[in-house]
C-alpha positions as CSV (number, residue, x, y, z in Angstrom):
1,M,0.8,-18.3,-15.6
2,K,1.3,-14.4,-15.5
3,V,3.4,-13.1,-12.3
4,F,3.4,-10.3,-11.1
5,G,4.0,-8.5,-7.9
6,F,4.4,-6.5,-4.7
7,A,6.7,-4.3,-3.1
8,G,7.1,-1.7,-0.1
9,W,8.2,-1.2,3.5
10,S,7.0,-4.0,5.8
11,G,3.8,-2.4,7.1
12,S,3.1,-0.8,4.5
13,G,0.1,-3.1,3.6
14,K,1.0,-4.9,1.2
15,T,-0.3,-8.1,1.8
16,T,-3.9,-5.7,3.4
17,L,-3.4,-4.7,-0.6
18,I,-3.3,-8.1,-2.2
19,E,-6.0,-9.8,0.1
20,K,-8.4,-7.1,-1.5
21,I,-7.6,-7.2,-5.1
22,I,-7.6,-11.7,-5.2
23,P,-12.0,-11.2,-5.0
24,E,-11.7,-8.9,-7.7
25,I,-9.7,-11.0,-10.0
26,T,-11.4,-13.7,-9.3
27,A,-14.6,-12.5,-9.9
28,Q,-13.5,-11.0,-13.8
29,G,-13.2,-15.2,-14.6
30,F,-9.4,-15.3,-13.5
31,R,-7.2,-18.1,-11.2
32,V,-5.1,-16.2,-8.4
33,S,-2.2,-18.2,-6.7
34,V,0.4,-16.0,-4.6
35,I,4.2,-16.4,-3.1
36,K,4.8,-14.2,0.2
37,H,8.7,-14.0,0.8
38,A,9.0,-14.1,4.6
39,H,12.7,-12.7,5.5
40,H,11.9,-15.6,8.4
41,G,11.6,-18.4,9.5
42,F,8.1,-19.6,9.7
43,D,6.0,-23.1,10.7
44,I,2.8,-23.4,9.6
45,D,3.3,-26.6,11.9
46,K,2.3,-27.5,15.6
47,P,4.7,-29.7,17.9
48,G,3.6,-32.7,18.4
49,K,1.5,-33.1,15.8
50,D,1.9,-36.5,13.3
51,S,3.0,-34.0,10.7
52,W,5.6,-32.2,13.5
53,R,7.0,-35.4,14.5
54,H,7.2,-36.9,10.9
55,R,9.4,-33.2,10.3
56,E,11.3,-33.6,13.5
57,A,12.5,-37.4,12.2
58,G,14.6,-36.0,9.4
59,A,11.3,-36.5,6.5
60,S,12.8,-34.2,3.6
61,E,9.1,-33.8,2.5
62,I,6.0,-34.0,4.1
63,L,2.4,-33.9,2.3
64,L,-1.0,-33.5,4.3
65,V,-4.2,-34.2,2.4
66,S,-7.7,-33.8,4.0
67,D,-11.0,-33.5,2.3
68,E,-10.7,-29.3,2.7
69,R,-7.3,-29.1,1.3
70,W,-4.1,-30.1,1.1
71,V,-0.1,-28.4,1.8
72,L,3.4,-30.1,1.1
73,M,6.0,-29.4,3.5
74,H,9.5,-28.8,2.1
75,E,12.3,-29.0,4.7
76,L,15.5,-27.4,2.9
77,R,18.0,-28.7,5.3
78,G,20.8,-26.7,4.5
79,E,19.9,-26.5,1.3
80,T,20.1,-22.7,-0.9
81,E,16.4,-20.9,-0.7
82,P,15.2,-21.6,-4.2
83,D,14.4,-19.1,-6.4
84,L,11.2,-17.7,-7.4
85,G,11.2,-19.4,-10.6
86,A,11.6,-22.6,-9.2
87,Q,9.0,-21.9,-6.8
88,L,6.7,-21.1,-9.9
89,Q,7.6,-24.1,-11.4
90,R,5.4,-26.1,-8.1
91,L,2.4,-24.1,-8.6
92,S,-0.2,-25.5,-10.1
93,P,-1.5,-23.7,-13.4
94,C,-3.1,-20.3,-13.1
95,D,-4.0,-17.4,-15.1
96,I,-1.9,-14.9,-13.1
97,V,0.0,-15.1,-9.8
98,L,0.9,-12.6,-7.2
99,V,4.3,-12.4,-5.7
100,E,4.8,-10.3,-2.4
101,G,8.1,-9.4,-1.5
102,F,10.7,-10.7,-3.6
103,K,11.7,-7.5,-4.7
104,A,15.2,-7.6,-6.3
105,V,13.4,-10.2,-8.3
106,P,13.0,-8.1,-12.3
107,I,9.5,-8.9,-12.5
108,P,6.5,-6.2,-13.0
109,K,5.2,-4.8,-9.7
110,I,3.7,-2.4,-7.9
111,E,5.2,-0.2,-4.5
112,V,2.8,-0.3,-1.6
113,Y,3.6,3.8,0.2
114,R,2.4,5.1,2.5
115,P,4.6,8.5,2.9
116,A,2.9,8.9,6.8
117,H,5.5,6.4,7.6
118,G,8.2,8.3,6.9
119,R,10.3,6.4,4.8
120,P,11.9,7.2,0.5
121,L,10.1,5.4,-2.0
122,Q,11.9,2.8,-3.0
123,Y,10.9,2.8,-6.8
124,P,13.7,5.3,-7.9
125,D,15.9,2.1,-7.1
126,N,13.8,-0.4,-8.6
127,P,13.4,-0.4,-11.9
128,S,11.1,-3.0,-11.6
129,V,8.2,-0.9,-10.0
130,V,5.6,-0.1,-13.0
131,A,3.5,1.4,-10.6
132,I,3.0,3.2,-7.3
133,A,-0.3,2.4,-5.0
134,T,-0.3,5.3,-2.6
135,D,-2.8,7.0,-0.1
136,A,-1.5,9.9,-1.2
137,A,-0.8,12.3,-4.0
138,L,3.0,12.0,-5.0
139,D,4.7,14.2,-7.9
140,V,6.3,11.0,-9.4
141,P,6.7,10.5,-12.7
142,M,4.7,6.5,-13.3
143,T,0.9,5.6,-12.2
144,C,-0.1,6.1,-9.1
145,L,-3.5,4.3,-7.6
146,N,-5.7,4.5,-5.2
147,L,-4.2,2.1,-2.7
148,N,-7.8,2.2,-1.2
149,D,-9.1,1.2,-4.4
150,A,-9.3,-2.5,-5.1
151,A,-10.4,-2.2,-8.3
152,A,-8.8,0.1,-10.0
153,V,-5.3,-2.0,-8.9
154,A,-6.5,-5.2,-10.0
155,D,-7.8,-3.4,-13.2
156,F,-4.2,-1.8,-14.1
157,I,-2.8,-5.3,-13.4
158,L,-4.7,-7.1,-15.7
159,H,-4.7,-4.6,-17.9
160,H,-0.5,-4.4,-17.7
161,Q,0.1,-8.0,-17.7
162,G,-2.3,-8.5,-20.9
163,L,-5.5,-10.0,-19.4
164,L,-7.8,-7.4,-20.4
């Protein structure tokens, strides 16, 4: 599996860009998976539901299955958060995994950047950034992509990863 990441400040548009490039990549016949890092706790379960009750009772993993999807919930219960490599091993085979977050992990990534937000670029301090997707003209020594051109961003990623 090829792995390609996205970094940027909160609110820069990482999720929206990924959402737009997934159909561009899948339209070319590639199978895509996504890993998103959350910097805060999250819950996909609902209090009172059977799976929530099983988890609250102390189960380490709960696998929910239906005719439309399945989801595996794993409670860390004090264990260290698994690194990206461990998470990649849990995924089914695919052509490319898009990773949102994990800015310190050394995988090639696009920085999503909006100068209007008033935050500095991250690329000078992050050697894994191979391009910047932005909504403004920048004077930087690397490839800049139009943040609003999902097809061009997808094409850049596929070429960078040797899939095209």
